[in-house]
BAMAR-846495 format. One record per residue: residue number from 1; x negated, y negated, z of N, C-alpha, C in turn. Coordinates in nm, 3 decimals, m for minus. Each point is the difference from the previous one (the first is absolute). Layout:
// residues N
+------+---------+---------+---------+---------+----------+---------+---------+---------+---------+
| bapa |  n_east | n_north |    n_up | ca_east | ca_north |   ca_up |  c_east | c_north |    c_up |
+------+---------+---------+---------+---------+----------+---------+---------+---------+---------+
|  NUM |       X |       Y |       Z |       X |        Y |       Z |       X |       Y |       Z |
...
+------+---------+---------+---------+---------+----------+---------+---------+---------+---------+
***
This chain:
// residues 197
+------+---------+---------+---------+---------+----------+---------+---------+---------+---------+
| bapa |  n_east | n_north |    n_up | ca_east | ca_north |   ca_up |  c_east | c_north |    c_up |
+------+---------+---------+---------+---------+----------+---------+---------+---------+---------+
|    1 |  m0.089 |   0.133 |   0.013 |   0.093 |   m0.118 |  m0.018 |  m0.100 |  m0.133 |   0.013 |
|    2 |   0.067 |  m0.128 |   0.031 |  m0.077 |   m0.127 |  m0.017 |  m0.118 |  m0.011 |   0.128 |
|    3 |   0.001 |   0.092 |   0.119 |  m0.092 |    0.008 |   0.053 |  m0.161 |   0.040 |  m0.044 |
|    4 |   0.041 |   0.146 |  m0.070 |  m0.087 |    0.054 |  m0.071 |  m0.082 |  m0.082 |  m0.114 |
|    5 |   0.096 |  m0.069 |  m0.070 |  m0.038 |   m0.076 |  m0.113 |  m0.073 |  m0.113 |   0.076 |
|    6 |   0.005 |  m0.057 |   0.084 |  m0.037 |   m0.118 |   0.075 |  m0.158 |   0.051 |   0.045 |
|    7 |   0.000 |   0.101 |   0.071 |  m0.116 |    0.048 |   0.036 |  m0.110 |   0.063 |  m0.108 |
|    8 |   0.046 |   0.045 |  m0.096 |  m0.052 |    0.075 |  m0.122 |  m0.067 |  m0.108 |  m0.098 |
|    9 |   0.051 |  m0.132 |  m0.002 |  m0.031 |   m0.116 |  m0.063 |  m0.113 |  m0.059 |   0.068 |
|   10 |  m0.042 |   0.030 |   0.117 |  m0.117 |   m0.049 |   0.074 |  m0.121 |   0.088 |  m0.023 |
|   11 |  m0.135 |  m0.053 |  m0.032 |  m0.099 |    0.084 |  m0.005 |  m0.054 |   0.092 |   0.113 |
|   12 |   0.039 |  m0.056 |   0.148 |  m0.021 |    0.065 |   0.102 |   0.071 |   0.125 |   0.039 |
|   13 |   0.106 |   0.034 |  m0.067 |   0.104 |    0.090 |   0.031 |   0.047 |   0.098 |  m0.099 |
|   14 |   0.015 |   0.124 |   0.017 |   0.108 |    0.072 |  m0.093 |   0.080 |   0.081 |   0.100 |
|   15 |   0.124 |   0.021 |  m0.047 |   0.084 |    0.109 |   0.084 |  m0.033 |   0.143 |  m0.043 |
|   16 |   0.027 |   0.095 |   0.080 |  m0.016 |    0.122 |  m0.001 |   0.118 |   0.079 |  m0.007 |
|   17 |   0.098 |  m0.033 |   0.097 |   0.128 |    0.062 |   0.021 |   0.085 |  m0.067 |   0.040 |
|   18 |   0.127 |  m0.020 |  m0.028 |   0.092 |   m0.076 |   0.081 |   0.141 |   0.057 |  m0.037 |
|   19 |   0.095 |  m0.031 |   0.112 |   0.132 |    0.025 |   0.002 |   0.087 |  m0.121 |   0.033 |
|   20 |   0.122 |  m0.032 |  m0.052 |   0.047 |   m0.128 |   0.041 |   0.119 |   0.036 |   0.112 |
|   21 |   0.013 |   0.147 |   0.031 |   0.097 |    0.009 |   0.095 |   0.095 |   0.096 |  m0.078 |
|   22 |   0.043 |   0.129 |   0.067 |   0.080 |    0.071 |  m0.038 |   0.091 |   0.077 |   0.097 |
|   23 |   0.095 |   0.084 |  m0.044 |   0.084 |    0.088 |   0.077 |   0.001 |   0.142 |  m0.076 |
|   24 |  m0.006 |   0.109 |   0.082 |   0.043 |    0.122 |  m0.065 |   0.059 |   0.099 |   0.109 |
|   25 |   0.043 |   0.116 |  m0.055 |   0.052 |    0.133 |   0.102 |  m0.132 |   0.082 |  m0.016 |
|   26 |  m0.028 |   0.063 |   0.091 |  m0.099 |    0.116 |  m0.011 |   0.029 |   0.118 |   0.117 |
|   27 |  m0.087 |   0.125 |  m0.048 |   0.032 |    0.114 |   0.095 |  m0.137 |   0.079 |  m0.017 |
|   28 |  m0.044 |   0.043 |   0.129 |  m0.120 |    0.073 |  m0.002 |  m0.115 |  m0.070 |   0.066 |
|   29 |  m0.108 |   0.008 |  m0.019 |  m0.112 |   m0.073 |   0.088 |  m0.057 |  m0.093 |  m0.090 |
|   30 |   0.038 |  m0.129 |   0.038 |  m0.014 |   m0.117 |  m0.066 |  m0.156 |  m0.026 |  m0.006 |
|   31 |  m0.077 |   0.007 |   0.104 |  m0.161 |   m0.028 |   0.001 |  m0.077 |   0.113 |   0.015 |
|   32 |   0.029 |   0.123 |  m0.069 |  m0.086 |    0.103 |   0.011 |  m0.094 |   0.051 |  m0.124 |
|   33 |  m0.020 |  m0.101 |  m0.065 |  m0.094 |   m0.023 |  m0.113 |   0.053 |   0.111 |  m0.114 |
|   34 |   0.160 |  m0.005 |  m0.011 |   0.061 |    0.069 |  m0.103 |   0.031 |   0.151 |   0.007 |
|   35 |  m0.057 |   0.039 |   0.141 |   0.049 |    0.135 |   0.051 |   0.126 |  m0.033 |   0.085 |
|   36 |   0.081 |   0.127 |   0.008 |   0.119 |   m0.004 |   0.070 |   0.153 |  m0.029 |  m0.075 |
|   37 |  m0.025 |  m0.011 |  m0.125 |   0.110 |    0.005 |  m0.097 |   0.080 |  m0.133 |   0.014 |
|   38 |  m0.088 |  m0.109 |   0.008 |   0.035 |   m0.143 |   0.023 |   0.063 |  m0.028 |  m0.156 |
|   39 |   0.143 |  m0.024 |   0.016 |   0.053 |   m0.088 |  m0.121 |   0.110 |  m0.098 |   0.019 |
|   40 |  m0.018 |  m0.101 |  m0.104 |   0.097 |   m0.129 |   0.020 |   0.066 |  m0.023 |  m0.101 |
|   41 |   0.129 |  m0.066 |   0.044 |   0.090 |   m0.032 |  m0.102 |   0.030 |  m0.145 |   0.002 |
|   42 |   0.060 |  m0.059 |  m0.094 |   0.101 |   m0.143 |   0.004 |  m0.117 |  m0.111 |   0.069 |
|   43 |  m0.124 |  m0.003 |  m0.094 |  m0.082 |   m0.098 |   0.033 |   0.025 |  m0.107 |  m0.095 |
|   44 |   0.028 |  m0.124 |   0.079 |   0.024 |   m0.124 |  m0.057 |  m0.061 |  m0.110 |   0.072 |
|   45 |  m0.031 |  m0.102 |  m0.076 |  m0.069 |   m0.133 |   0.044 |   0.094 |  m0.106 |   0.006 |
|   46 |   0.152 |   0.028 |   0.002 |   0.078 |   m0.105 |   0.001 |   0.100 |   0.037 |   0.117 |
|   47 |   0.087 |  m0.131 |   0.026 |   0.098 |    0.049 |   0.098 |   0.077 |   0.120 |  m0.021 |
|   48 |   0.054 |   0.081 |   0.126 |   0.097 |    0.089 |  m0.028 |   0.147 |  m0.055 |  m0.039 |
|   49 |   0.063 |   0.040 |  m0.104 |   0.114 |   m0.079 |  m0.039 |   0.131 |   0.091 |   0.064 |
|   50 |  m0.026 |   0.134 |  m0.017 |   0.129 |    0.085 |   0.047 |  m0.021 |   0.093 |   0.127 |
|   51 |   0.087 |   0.012 |   0.075 |  m0.002 |    0.076 |   0.119 |  m0.029 |   0.160 |  m0.020 |
|   52 |   0.034 |   0.044 |  m0.142 |  m0.035 |    0.138 |  m0.015 |  m0.151 |   0.021 |  m0.025 |
|   53 |  m0.099 |  m0.127 |   0.001 |  m0.131 |    0.051 |  m0.011 |  m0.021 |   0.088 |   0.123 |
|   54 |   0.053 |  m0.016 |   0.095 |  m0.051 |    0.073 |   0.141 |   0.057 |   0.155 |   0.004 |
|   55 |   0.065 |   0.044 |  m0.105 |   0.064 |    0.122 |  m0.020 |  m0.093 |   0.116 |  m0.019 |
|   56 |  m0.053 |   0.050 |   0.099 |  m0.090 |    0.117 |  m0.032 |   0.039 |   0.157 |  m0.051 |
|   57 |   0.139 |  m0.019 |   0.004 |   0.070 |    0.142 |  m0.019 |  m0.048 |   0.066 |  m0.147 |
|   58 |  m0.038 |   0.106 |   0.013 |  m0.047 |    0.072 |  m0.142 |  m0.149 |  m0.022 |  m0.033 |
|   59 |  m0.086 |  m0.075 |   0.091 |  m0.144 |   m0.003 |  m0.043 |  m0.059 |   0.112 |   0.030 |
|   60 |  m0.096 |   0.054 |  m0.072 |  m0.074 |    0.130 |   0.000 |  m0.076 |   0.001 |   0.121 |
|   61 |  m0.030 |   0.118 |   0.053 |  m0.101 |    0.016 |   0.120 |   0.103 |   0.025 |   0.131 |
|   62 |  m0.088 |   0.043 |   0.097 |   0.038 |    0.018 |   0.138 |  m0.059 |  m0.115 |   0.103 |
|   63 |   0.075 |  m0.010 |   0.111 |  m0.031 |   m0.109 |   0.086 |   0.051 |  m0.109 |  m0.009 |
|   64 |  m0.026 |  m0.112 |   0.085 |   0.079 |   m0.131 |   0.000 |  m0.058 |  m0.091 |  m0.115 |
|   65 |   0.086 |  m0.059 |  m0.059 |  m0.042 |   m0.109 |  m0.093 |  m0.014 |  m0.124 |   0.069 |
|   66 |  m0.109 |  m0.114 |  m0.024 |  m0.044 |   m0.100 |   0.055 |   0.044 |  m0.109 |  m0.106 |
|   67 |   0.013 |  m0.107 |   0.066 |  m0.012 |   m0.129 |  m0.064 |  m0.123 |  m0.075 |   0.012 |
|   68 |  m0.045 |  m0.063 |  m0.084 |  m0.144 |   m0.088 |   0.016 |   0.028 |  m0.095 |  m0.048 |
|   69 |  m0.020 |  m0.124 |   0.057 |  m0.038 |   m0.155 |  m0.056 |  m0.166 |  m0.018 |   0.025 |
|   70 |  m0.046 |  m0.056 |  m0.112 |  m0.140 |   m0.008 |  m0.001 |  m0.012 |  m0.158 |  m0.044 |
|   71 |  m0.080 |  m0.077 |   0.069 |  m0.007 |   m0.140 |  m0.046 |  m0.144 |  m0.015 |  m0.072 |
|   72 |  m0.019 |  m0.125 |  m0.063 |  m0.105 |   m0.036 |  m0.076 |  m0.129 |   0.039 |   0.044 |
|   73 |  m0.070 |   0.062 |  m0.072 |  m0.159 |    0.055 |   0.018 |  m0.067 |  m0.045 |  m0.112 |
|   74 |  m0.118 |  m0.059 |   0.025 |  m0.112 |   m0.023 |  m0.094 |  m0.125 |   0.016 |   0.048 |
|   75 |  m0.087 |   0.067 |  m0.080 |  m0.134 |    0.005 |   0.029 |  m0.077 |  m0.074 |  m0.124 |
|   76 |  m0.090 |  m0.098 |   0.050 |  m0.102 |   m0.097 |  m0.067 |  m0.117 |   0.025 |  m0.009 |
|   77 |  m0.093 |   0.010 |  m0.080 |  m0.152 |    0.015 |  m0.007 |  m0.033 |  m0.149 |  m0.032 |
|   78 |  m0.086 |  m0.021 |   0.110 |  m0.047 |   m0.140 |  m0.012 |  m0.173 |   0.005 |  m0.037 |
|   79 |  m0.039 |  m0.098 |  m0.046 |  m0.132 |   m0.031 |  m0.058 |  m0.103 |   0.012 |   0.123 |
|   80 |   0.039 |  m0.061 |   0.111 |  m0.104 |   m0.023 |   0.117 |   0.075 |  m0.003 |   0.129 |
|   81 |  m0.050 |  m0.011 |   0.110 |   0.056 |    0.000 |   0.106 |   0.075 |  m0.162 |   0.028 |
|   82 |  m0.056 |  m0.095 |  m0.058 |   0.046 |   m0.132 |   0.010 |   0.140 |   0.007 |  m0.065 |
|   83 |   0.012 |   0.054 |  m0.125 |   0.138 |    0.013 |  m0.059 |   0.077 |   0.091 |   0.067 |
|   84 |  m0.020 |   0.116 |   0.067 |   0.076 |    0.083 |   0.080 |   0.062 |  m0.079 |   0.127 |
|   85 |  m0.101 |  m0.093 |   0.047 |   0.050 |   m0.086 |   0.118 |   0.103 |  m0.114 |  m0.064 |
|   86 |  m0.023 |  m0.049 |  m0.106 |   0.108 |   m0.102 |  m0.058 |   0.130 |   0.050 |  m0.014 |
|   87 |   0.004 |   0.134 |  m0.036 |   0.119 |    0.067 |  m0.044 |   0.093 |   0.039 |   0.127 |
|   88 |  m0.101 |   0.062 |   0.129 |   0.061 |    0.032 |   0.103 |   0.038 |  m0.115 |   0.066 |
|   89 |  m0.046 |  m0.115 |  m0.001 |   0.084 |   m0.147 |   0.064 |   0.113 |  m0.034 |  m0.079 |
|   90 |   0.000 |   0.026 |  m0.120 |   0.132 |   m0.058 |  m0.070 |   0.104 |   0.113 |   0.051 |
|   91 |  m0.030 |   0.131 |   0.004 |   0.120 |    0.085 |   0.037 |   0.035 |   0.012 |   0.119 |
|   92 |  m0.064 |  m0.029 |   0.105 |   0.004 |    0.009 |   0.152 |   0.118 |  m0.091 |   0.002 |
|   93 |   0.082 |   0.069 |   0.104 |   0.121 |   m0.107 |   0.035 |   0.111 |   0.043 |  m0.062 |
|   94 |  m0.009 |   0.064 |  m0.141 |   0.096 |    0.038 |  m0.062 |   0.011 |   0.142 |  m0.021 |
|   95 |  m0.115 |   0.064 |  m0.004 |   0.000 |    0.151 |   0.012 |  m0.114 |   0.062 |   0.054 |
|   96 |   0.006 |   0.118 |   0.028 |  m0.118 |    0.052 |   0.100 |  m0.125 |   0.039 |  m0.108 |
|   97 |  m0.098 |  m0.046 |   0.027 |  m0.103 |    0.004 |  m0.089 |  m0.151 |   0.007 |   0.082 |
|   98 |  m0.092 |   0.068 |  m0.090 |  m0.111 |    0.041 |   0.042 |  m0.095 |   0.048 |  m0.096 |
|   99 |  m0.125 |  m0.004 |   0.060 |  m0.135 |    0.052 |  m0.107 |   0.015 |   0.151 |   0.009 |
|  100 |   0.067 |   0.073 |  m0.103 |   0.027 |    0.150 |   0.028 |  m0.158 |   0.078 |  m0.036 |
|  101 |  m0.089 |  m0.044 |  m0.065 |  m0.108 |    0.057 |  m0.029 |  m0.105 |  m0.107 |  m0.074 |
|  102 |  m0.131 |   0.057 |   0.032 |  m0.101 |   m0.110 |  m0.094 |  m0.124 |   0.096 |  m0.007 |
|  103 |  m0.066 |  m0.035 |  m0.115 |  m0.115 |    0.030 |  m0.030 |  m0.097 |  m0.093 |  m0.040 |
|  104 |  m0.090 |  m0.057 |   0.074 |  m0.075 |   m0.114 |  m0.040 |  m0.096 |   0.032 |  m0.113 |
|  105 |  m0.041 |   0.131 |   0.003 |  m0.077 |    0.014 |  m0.123 |   0.039 |  m0.008 |  m0.140 |
|  106 |   0.141 |   0.033 |  m0.006 |   0.082 |   m0.007 |  m0.131 |   0.061 |  m0.138 |  m0.007 |
|  107 |   0.007 |  m0.077 |   0.102 |   0.062 |   m0.121 |  m0.005 |   0.167 |   0.041 |  m0.011 |
|  108 |   0.036 |   0.104 |   0.075 |   0.147 |    0.012 |  m0.007 |   0.077 |   0.001 |   0.131 |
|  109 |   0.080 |  m0.106 |   0.004 |   0.054 |   m0.021 |   0.152 |   0.161 |   0.000 |  m0.026 |
|  110 |   0.064 |   0.110 |   0.069 |   0.129 |    0.032 |  m0.029 |   0.117 |  m0.069 |   0.098 |
|  111 |   0.079 |  m0.082 |  m0.041 |   0.091 |   m0.047 |   0.092 |   0.149 |   0.067 |  m0.017 |
|  112 |   0.050 |   0.043 |   0.118 |   0.138 |    0.052 |  m0.013 |   0.099 |  m0.096 |   0.073 |
|  113 |   0.117 |  m0.041 |  m0.082 |   0.094 |   m0.088 |   0.058 |   0.120 |   0.091 |  m0.018 |
|  114 |   0.058 |  m0.012 |   0.110 |   0.155 |    0.090 |   0.002 |   0.096 |  m0.063 |   0.108 |
|  115 |   0.117 |   0.004 |  m0.053 |   0.106 |   m0.041 |   0.081 |   0.054 |   0.083 |   0.121 |
|  116 |   0.088 |  m0.040 |   0.080 |   0.049 |    0.080 |   0.114 |   0.106 |   0.080 |  m0.005 |
|  117 |   0.064 |  m0.077 |  m0.102 |   0.151 |    0.042 |  m0.038 |   0.024 |   0.160 |  m0.027 |
|  118 |  m0.024 |   0.081 |   0.071 |  m0.006 |    0.169 |  m0.011 |   0.099 |   0.053 |   0.066 |
|  119 |   0.084 |   0.089 |  m0.050 |   0.101 |    0.087 |   0.044 |  m0.030 |   0.144 |  m0.011 |
|  120 |   0.014 |   0.096 |   0.062 |  m0.014 |    0.137 |  m0.019 |   0.087 |   0.063 |   0.112 |
|  121 |   0.120 |   0.066 |  m0.050 |   0.081 |    0.084 |   0.079 |   0.094 |   0.101 |  m0.067 |
|  122 |   0.027 |   0.085 |   0.067 |   0.087 |    0.120 |  m0.083 |   0.135 |  m0.045 |  m0.011 |
|  123 |   0.068 |   0.022 |  m0.117 |   0.124 |    0.004 |  m0.043 |   0.089 |   0.101 |   0.033 |
|  124 |  m0.075 |   0.141 |  m0.012 |   0.083 |    0.117 |   0.038 |  m0.092 |   0.089 |   0.110 |
|  125 |   0.085 |   0.075 |   0.044 |  m0.017 |    0.112 |   0.099 |  m0.096 |   0.105 |  m0.067 |
|  126 |  m0.062 |   0.095 |   0.088 |  m0.063 |    0.105 |  m0.072 |   0.101 |   0.094 |  m0.084 |
|  127 |   0.139 |  m0.004 |   0.028 |   0.084 |    0.073 |  m0.060 |   0.071 |  m0.050 |  m0.097 |
|  128 |  m0.042 |  m0.132 |  m0.026 |   0.071 |   m0.089 |  m0.098 |   0.082 |  m0.114 |   0.028 |
|  129 |   0.060 |   0.034 |   0.111 |   0.097 |   m0.078 |   0.074 |  m0.038 |  m0.144 |  m0.014 |
|  130 |   0.119 |  m0.107 |  m0.044 |  m0.061 |   m0.135 |  m0.012 |   0.020 |  m0.077 |   0.145 |
|  131 |  m0.114 |  m0.080 |   0.018 |  m0.033 |   m0.041 |   0.125 |   0.066 |  m0.138 |   0.024 |
|  132 |   0.038 |  m0.071 |  m0.148 |   0.039 |   m0.134 |   0.004 |   0.142 |  m0.008 |  m0.084 |
|  133 |   0.080 |   0.130 |   0.023 |   0.123 |   m0.028 |  m0.085 |   0.092 |  m0.101 |   0.063 |
|  134 |   0.044 |  m0.076 |  m0.121 |   0.073 |   m0.122 |   0.034 |  m0.078 |  m0.116 |   0.013 |
|  135 |  m0.120 |   0.015 |   0.019 |  m0.085 |   m0.143 |   0.017 |  m0.074 |  m0.014 |  m0.078 |
|  136 |   0.014 |   0.023 |  m0.138 |  m0.075 |   m0.031 |  m0.103 |  m0.003 |  m0.141 |  m0.037 |
|  137 |   0.096 |  m0.060 |   0.031 |  m0.004 |   m0.172 |  m0.035 |  m0.100 |  m0.068 |   0.089 |
|  138 |   0.005 |   0.071 |   0.123 |  m0.110 |   m0.058 |   0.092 |  m0.146 |   0.050 |  m0.031 |
|  139 |  m0.012 |   0.083 |  m0.038 |  m0.137 |    0.078 |  m0.070 |  m0.029 |  m0.095 |  m0.115 |
|  140 |   0.076 |  m0.014 |  m0.094 |  m0.020 |   m0.091 |  m0.134 |  m0.041 |  m0.153 |   0.077 |
|  141 |   0.052 |  m0.019 |   0.084 |  m0.025 |   m0.146 |   0.055 |  m0.133 |  m0.006 |   0.067 |
|  142 |  m0.013 |   0.085 |   0.067 |  m0.138 |    0.016 |   0.100 |  m0.120 |   0.017 |  m0.131 |
|  143 |   0.006 |   0.093 |  m0.093 |  m0.086 |    0.018 |  m0.110 |  m0.023 |  m0.122 |  m0.058 |
|  144 |   0.103 |  m0.085 |  m0.072 |  m0.010 |   m0.111 |  m0.056 |  m0.055 |  m0.119 |   0.053 |
|  145 |   0.028 |   0.018 |   0.128 |  m0.066 |   m0.114 |   0.076 |  m0.168 |  m0.016 |   0.024 |
|  146 |  m0.033 |   0.130 |   0.002 |  m0.155 |    0.040 |   0.030 |  m0.033 |  m0.054 |  m0.158 |
|  147 |   0.057 |   0.056 |  m0.109 |  m0.050 |   m0.023 |  m0.111 |  m0.016 |  m0.152 |  m0.039 |
|  148 |   0.102 |  m0.085 |   0.030 |   0.018 |   m0.135 |  m0.054 |  m0.130 |  m0.094 |   0.106 |
|  149 |   0.017 |   0.063 |   0.116 |  m0.114 |   m0.093 |   0.097 |  m0.135 |   0.038 |  m0.067 |
|  150 |  m0.023 |   0.120 |  m0.033 |  m0.139 |    0.038 |  m0.066 |  m0.027 |  m0.103 |  m0.127 |
|  151 |   0.084 |  m0.006 |  m0.089 |   0.012 |   m0.074 |  m0.117 |  m0.036 |  m0.137 |   0.056 |
|  152 |   0.061 |  m0.053 |   0.089 |   0.012 |   m0.168 |   0.026 |  m0.154 |   0.000 |   0.052 |
|  153 |  m0.069 |   0.093 |   0.071 |  m0.130 |   m0.023 |   0.040 |  m0.106 |   0.022 |  m0.117 |
|  154 |   0.031 |   0.077 |  m0.091 |  m0.057 |   m0.022 |  m0.107 |  m0.016 |  m0.132 |  m0.083 |
|  155 |   0.125 |  m0.052 |   0.000 |  m0.017 |   m0.139 |  m0.063 |  m0.070 |  m0.113 |   0.072 |
|  156 |   0.020 |   0.014 |   0.156 |  m0.101 |   m0.073 |   0.097 |  m0.144 |   0.016 |  m0.030 |
|  157 |  m0.033 |   0.114 |  m0.022 |  m0.132 |    0.031 |  m0.024 |  m0.059 |  m0.041 |  m0.126 |
|  158 |   0.100 |   0.000 |  m0.110 |  m0.038 |   m0.054 |  m0.148 |  m0.041 |  m0.137 |   0.009 |
|  159 |   0.094 |  m0.083 |   0.073 |  m0.025 |   m0.147 |  m0.004 |  m0.152 |  m0.062 |   0.026 |
|  160 |  m0.050 |   0.052 |   0.113 |  m0.167 |   m0.044 |  m0.003 |  m0.077 |   0.062 |  m0.080 |
|  161 |   0.028 |   0.113 |  m0.071 |  m0.072 |    0.051 |  m0.076 |  m0.038 |  m0.071 |  m0.122 |
|  162 |   0.116 |  m0.069 |  m0.038 |  m0.009 |   m0.086 |  m0.112 |  m0.059 |  m0.139 |   0.020 |
|  163 |  m0.008 |  m0.025 |   0.104 |  m0.069 |   m0.140 |   0.051 |  m0.155 |   0.038 |  m0.012 |
|  164 |  m0.071 |  m0.128 |   0.030 |  m0.133 |    0.000 |   0.060 |  m0.016 |   0.098 |   0.130 |
|  165 |  m0.101 |   0.050 |  m0.019 |  m0.025 |    0.125 |   0.148 |  m0.100 |  m0.085 |   0.084 |
|  166 |  m0.003 |   0.043 |   0.108 |  m0.088 |   m0.074 |   0.109 |  m0.156 |   0.050 |  m0.023 |
|  167 |  m0.080 |  m0.076 |   0.041 |  m0.144 |    0.048 |  m0.040 |  m0.048 |   0.091 |   0.116 |
|  168 |  m0.116 |   0.045 |  m0.027 |  m0.052 |    0.121 |   0.133 |  m0.131 |  m0.059 |   0.038 |
|  169 |   0.039 |  m0.061 |   0.115 |  m0.113 |   m0.066 |   0.050 |  m0.010 |   0.045 |   0.173 |
|  170 |   0.021 |   0.124 |  m0.012 |   0.016 |    0.063 |   0.151 |  m0.088 |   0.123 |   0.014 |
|  171 |  m0.130 |  m0.002 |  m0.070 |  m0.055 |    0.147 |   0.000 |  m0.032 |   0.053 |   0.138 |
|  172 |  m0.018 |  m0.075 |   0.114 |  m0.028 |    0.031 |   0.123 |   0.123 |   0.108 |   0.047 |
|  173 |   0.092 |  m0.090 |  m0.009 |   0.140 |    0.069 |   0.047 |   0.011 |   0.109 |  m0.075 |
|  174 |  m0.007 |   0.015 |  m0.127 |   0.029 |    0.096 |  m0.061 |  m0.096 |   0.149 |   0.045 |
|  175 |  m0.112 |  m0.032 |   0.008 |  m0.110 |    0.100 |   0.043 |   0.056 |   0.062 |   0.134 |
|  176 |   0.071 |  m0.097 |   0.077 |   0.038 |    0.041 |   0.147 |   0.109 |   0.088 |  m0.008 |
|  177 |   0.090 |  m0.029 |  m0.099 |   0.126 |    0.069 |  m0.047 |  m0.041 |   0.131 |  m0.034 |
|  178 |  m0.092 |   0.003 |  m0.088 |  m0.049 |    0.149 |  m0.047 |  m0.058 |   0.081 |   0.117 |
|  179 |  m0.074 |  m0.063 |   0.068 |  m0.048 |    0.075 |   0.122 |   0.109 |   0.070 |   0.085 |
|  180 |   0.121 |  m0.084 |   0.041 |   0.100 |    0.027 |   0.066 |   0.087 |   0.116 |  m0.053 |
|  181 |  m0.007 |  m0.007 |  m0.132 |   0.074 |    0.097 |  m0.091 |  m0.070 |   0.117 |   0.016 |
|  182 |  m0.118 |   0.007 |  m0.024 |  m0.102 |    0.136 |   0.026 |   0.018 |   0.051 |   0.128 |
|  183 |   0.002 |  m0.058 |   0.099 |   0.031 |    0.029 |   0.136 |   0.132 |   0.068 |   0.013 |
|  184 |   0.111 |  m0.086 |  m0.046 |   0.122 |    0.081 |  m0.001 |  m0.007 |   0.119 |  m0.057 |
|  185 |  m0.042 |   0.025 |  m0.093 |   0.004 |    0.109 |  m0.111 |  m0.081 |   0.134 |   0.097 |
|  186 |  m0.109 |  m0.026 |   0.065 |  m0.063 |    0.070 |   0.072 |   0.082 |   0.084 |   0.106 |
|  187 |   0.064 |  m0.116 |   0.059 |   0.107 |    0.041 |   0.133 |   0.090 |   0.096 |  m0.039 |
|  188 |   0.066 |  m0.043 |  m0.128 |   0.101 |    0.087 |  m0.039 |  m0.056 |   0.147 |  m0.031 |
|  189 |  m0.102 |   0.000 |  m0.055 |  m0.046 |    0.123 |  m0.051 |  m0.022 |   0.091 |   0.139 |
|  190 |  m0.070 |  m0.083 |   0.104 |  m0.012 |    0.078 |   0.126 |   0.111 |   0.057 |   0.033 |
|  191 |   0.103 |  m0.090 |  m0.005 |   0.141 |    0.041 |   0.083 |   0.048 |   0.119 |  m0.078 |
|  192 |   0.012 |   0.006 |  m0.120 |   0.038 |    0.101 |  m0.108 |  m0.075 |   0.116 |   0.036 |
|  193 |  m0.120 |   0.005 |   0.034 |  m0.086 |    0.102 |   0.034 |   0.027 |   0.084 |   0.108 |
|  194 |   0.069 |  m0.092 |   0.129 |   0.034 |    0.053 |   0.108 |   0.140 |   0.055 |   0.029 |
|  195 |   0.062 |  m0.054 |  m0.122 |   0.149 |    0.028 |   0.004 |   0.010 |   0.165 |  m0.018 |
|  196 |  m0.073 |   0.059 |  m0.053 |   0.015 |    0.166 |  m0.019 |  m0.050 |   0.071 |   0.118 |
|  197 |  m0.076 |  m0.098 |   0.116 |  m0.049 |    0.101 |   0.109 |   0.105 |   0.052 |   0.093 |
+------+---------+---------+---------+---------+----------+---------+---------+---------+---------+
***
């Protein structure tokens, strides 16, 4: 969309993957690397217009059918650390944003930007019984509200992208931020290693 076009039009950036926000129904193991028989249906990047969208009767497979609403997500490869920091400054306050990975030798600094408007919950029980029978209008309103909020934030983010960008004159602050990031990453790895004890 316009956000990707704006970033790709600047020498210091190129986008690697993006989604403007979507909703879909699914069954199986969502985050199992393709294993577990994951299937999805009714993927759309628009508002839900019909209550029948939530009717999971007749979908193939076994187990509960889930509804997922996913917000805007964008990965941007930045030329250098200063460019990455500029982008983070512009996105912060509108989206969750951070330095996802970096490799100084290759000059690759990947920034991830994503919205918080996520929903994931079951529409049916294991036996196929509808969990929200008669509440489809409420479901539609909840999904559409999330999507509209998400798209409004994208417009909010686009505006400063189209104007002049702030300079990068805080290298000391950035270095401290990277040290803090590395420390947090080490702490998380330690906690995860002890979680299985």
